[in-house]
N, C-alpha and C positions, 0 to 999 in steps of 0.2 A: 467235842464246842469245848469241854474243860478239861483239865489233865491235875494232876496232883503231885506236884512234881518232888513236893518235899518231903511225901510219905519215903522215895524210892530212900531216900538218905538218912529220914531220923529212924524207918523200920524196917525189920529181918519180915520179908516176906514170904509163906509160907504154903497160904493155898490163895486162888484166884476164883472167883465167884462173877457170873451175873446175872447180875438184877432187872425188873422194872421198876418204874416210879408211878405214881401215882401222881398224876401233878392237874390245875385246872386249867383253862383254857386259858388263860392271863401267862403263867406260870410257861406253857410249850408255847407259846408265841414268843416270852424272851431268852428260851432256852434256842428255837431254831435261830436265831439274833443271836447266840451265843453270848449271851446275857449271863454268864456260868462261874462261882468263883467255888473254888474243892478246896480251900486255903485252910479250912480250920474247920473241917465238916468231922463228924468221924458217927458210925450208925451203932445201936444199939438194940440188946433185945429187950420186949416190952412186951408179959402178959398175951404169947402167940406171935407176936406183929414182932418183923425188925424196921425201924425206925432211924430214917436218914438228919440226924440233929446239925442246923449250923452250918450247911447248904448256906452259900448267898446265887438267890435269882433272882437275879431287879428285875423292879416291875415295870409293867410296861404300860406307855404312859397311852395309847390311842384307847385303852380299855376304861380310863376314863374313872369310876366310883366304885366301879365293880374287882378294882384290882388286888390286890394279894398281898400277905406280910412277907415282905422275903429274908427271912431269917426262917419260918417257918415249918414244925414237923415234918416228914414226909413220911409217907410209909414204903416200903420196899416189897416190888411183888416175889415171893418167892414160892416152891414147895411146902409143903406143911413140916414134908420130911426134914427136907434141907433146911427149915427154920429150927427144926428138935436138934440136928444136928448141930448145927452153929453156936445155938445156945448152950450145947452141951462143949463144946471146948468152948469158949469165951467164959463160962463162969470155973468151969475141972480147971483148965491150964493159967489162967486168968491171962488171953488174949486181946487182944483187939481187933476190931473191925473199919475197915479204913477203907475209902474211895478213895478209885485210883485215880477211875474216868465218869465220865458222860457224855455221853453219844447219841447219835440216833443211826437206827438198824437202820436197814437196803427201803425199808416196806415205810421210814417215819418216825416208828415206835421211840422215846425214851429210854434209855438203859444205864444203865451202872454199874461200872469194876467194880465189884469190891473183893476187899482182900482179908483175908484173916491171916495178923501181923501179929508177930513180938516186936515191943520198945528197946530200942540200941542202946549203950551207954554211949558215953562222947567218948571210951578210947577204942570202941566196937565202928564210929564212923571215923577213926580217924588211919584206922587199917585200914576197914576197904575205900578209903580216897587213896591209900598208899599204896594199894595195890594195882584200884586202881590206875596210876602213874604209872607205875612199872612196866604192868602191863600193855601201855600204850607206850611209854619208851622203847618195850623192845619191837611192837607191830613198825615205829619209828625206824628201828635199825636195820629190821629184816627187806621191810621198802627200798629204804638207801642202799640195801646189800646186793637187793635182786638189778636196778637201777643200773650200778656199775656194770654188774655181771654182760647184762643187755650192752652196752656202749660196747 
């Protein structure tokens, strides 16, 4: 339904976690229609719960006056042990919780893939881009060599 592409550029992913998300009726209809944006979203622990902040789920037109606030905080559904582990990691190591993607599983239930991540500095981003470009060039050269041999 939605992918946060910028997250892979701006953060170093340390761990992935799948979480359920508590949505209202009009929100799940918007999610099924694909009207979700995770661009500025993040998650944070608060009083024994994990909350998704800043995710935009567009209002569902036919919901009339019973619509929802597009940027409201939404509770993520995790086991208590997972929540405590995440709280410890985020508070002790100064890491961040970011949503990588939101999707519907095979039963039609909305899920969020969270990542425990560390922010990258500008020079780290440049190094990652340079390494990716070098790998791409090597793959291209190898592919060209194998096609020349086949002739």
